[in-house]
C-alpha positions as CSV (number, residue, x, y, z in Angstrom):
1,X,-23.4,-27.4,8.4
2,X,-23.2,-23.8,9.7
3,X,-19.5,-24.1,9.6
4,X,-19.5,-25.1,6.0
5,X,-21.8,-22.2,5.0
6,X,-19.6,-19.8,6.9
7,X,-16.4,-21.1,5.3
8,X,-18.0,-20.9,1.8
9,X,-19.2,-17.3,2.3
10,X,-15.8,-16.3,3.6
11,X,-14.1,-17.8,0.5
12,X,-16.5,-15.9,-1.7
13,X,-15.4,-12.6,-0.4
14,X,-11.9,-12.8,-1.8
15,X,-9.2,-10.2,-1.1
16,X,-10.5,-6.7,-0.3
17,X,-9.2,-3.9,-2.5
18,X,-8.8,-6.0,-5.7
19,X,-11.5,-4.0,-7.5
20,X,-10.0,-0.6,-6.7
21,X,-8.2,1.4,-9.4
22,X,-4.6,2.6,-9.0
23,X,-5.9,6.1,-8.2
24,X,-8.3,4.7,-5.5
25,X,-5.6,2.6,-3.9
26,X,-3.2,5.6,-4.0
27,X,-5.8,7.8,-2.3
28,X,-6.6,5.2,0.3
29,X,-2.9,4.7,1.2
30,X,-2.3,8.4,1.4
31,X,-5.3,8.8,3.8
32,X,-4.0,6.0,5.9
33,X,-0.5,7.5,6.1
34,X,-1.9,10.9,6.8
35,X,-3.7,9.6,9.8
36,X,-0.9,7.4,11.1
37,X,2.0,9.8,10.4
38,X,0.3,13.1,10.9
39,X,1.1,14.5,7.5
40,X,0.4,18.1,6.6
41,X,-1.7,19.0,3.5
42,X,1.4,19.4,1.2
43,X,2.9,16.1,2.3
44,X,-0.5,14.4,1.8
45,X,-0.6,15.6,-1.8
46,X,3.0,14.6,-2.5
47,X,2.5,11.1,-0.9
48,X,-0.7,10.6,-2.9
49,X,1.3,11.4,-6.1
50,X,4.1,9.0,-5.1
51,X,1.5,6.3,-4.3
52,X,-0.1,6.7,-7.7
53,X,3.2,6.5,-9.4
54,X,4.1,3.3,-7.5
55,X,0.6,1.7,-8.0
56,X,0.7,2.4,-11.7
57,X,4.2,0.9,-12.1
58,X,3.2,-2.1,-10.0
59,X,0.1,-2.7,-12.0
60,X,2.1,-2.7,-15.3
61,X,4.7,-5.0,-13.7
62,X,1.9,-7.3,-12.4
63,X,0.4,-7.8,-15.9
64,X,3.8,-9.0,-17.1
65,X,4.6,-10.8,-13.9
66,X,7.9,-8.8,-13.6
67,X,8.9,-9.2,-10.0
68,X,12.0,-7.1,-10.4
69,X,10.0,-4.2,-11.8
70,X,7.6,-4.5,-8.8
71,X,10.5,-4.4,-6.4
72,X,12.1,-1.5,-8.2
73,X,8.8,0.4,-8.0
74,X,8.6,-0.2,-4.2
75,X,12.2,0.9,-3.7
76,X,11.7,4.1,-5.8
77,X,8.6,4.8,-3.7
78,X,10.5,4.5,-0.4
79,X,13.2,6.7,-1.7
80,X,10.6,9.3,-2.7
81,X,8.9,9.0,0.7
82,X,12.2,9.7,2.4
83,X,12.4,13.1,0.7
84,X,8.8,13.9,1.5
85,X,8.6,12.8,5.2
86,X,10.4,14.2,8.1
87,X,13.0,11.8,9.6
88,X,10.6,11.1,12.5
89,X,7.7,10.3,10.1
90,X,9.9,8.1,7.9
91,X,11.2,6.2,11.0
92,X,7.6,5.6,12.0
93,X,6.7,4.5,8.5
94,X,9.6,1.9,8.5
95,X,8.3,0.6,11.9
96,X,4.8,0.2,10.4
97,X,6.2,-1.8,7.5
98,X,8.3,-4.0,9.8
99,X,5.2,-4.7,11.9
100,X,3.1,-5.5,8.8
101,X,5.8,-7.8,7.5
102,X,6.1,-9.6,10.8
103,X,2.3,-10.0,11.0
104,X,2.2,-11.5,7.6
105,X,-0.5,-11.2,5.0
106,X,-4.0,-11.9,5.9
107,X,-6.5,-13.5,3.6
């Protein structure tokens, strides 16, 4: 009985972050990258702008279910990050992405 209640309450939570706006998601991602990559203030501002651009493009693509546009937005984001970050920071960013991909999505 307890197991069923716990499973039901877990299912009700849904995916975290779905209710955030593109601006909120961009800010959250920029804060995370600032902490993990040790970005300076200028880099943080640029990364947040790049995140917002990507989130907005992905949201538009998501409404039309355009996978190619979503992929294109991600690729453009990575290219922009490469110009913002140092080579060491970008390398660390790539490692983080690989680990996340290996770990798989939770939820």
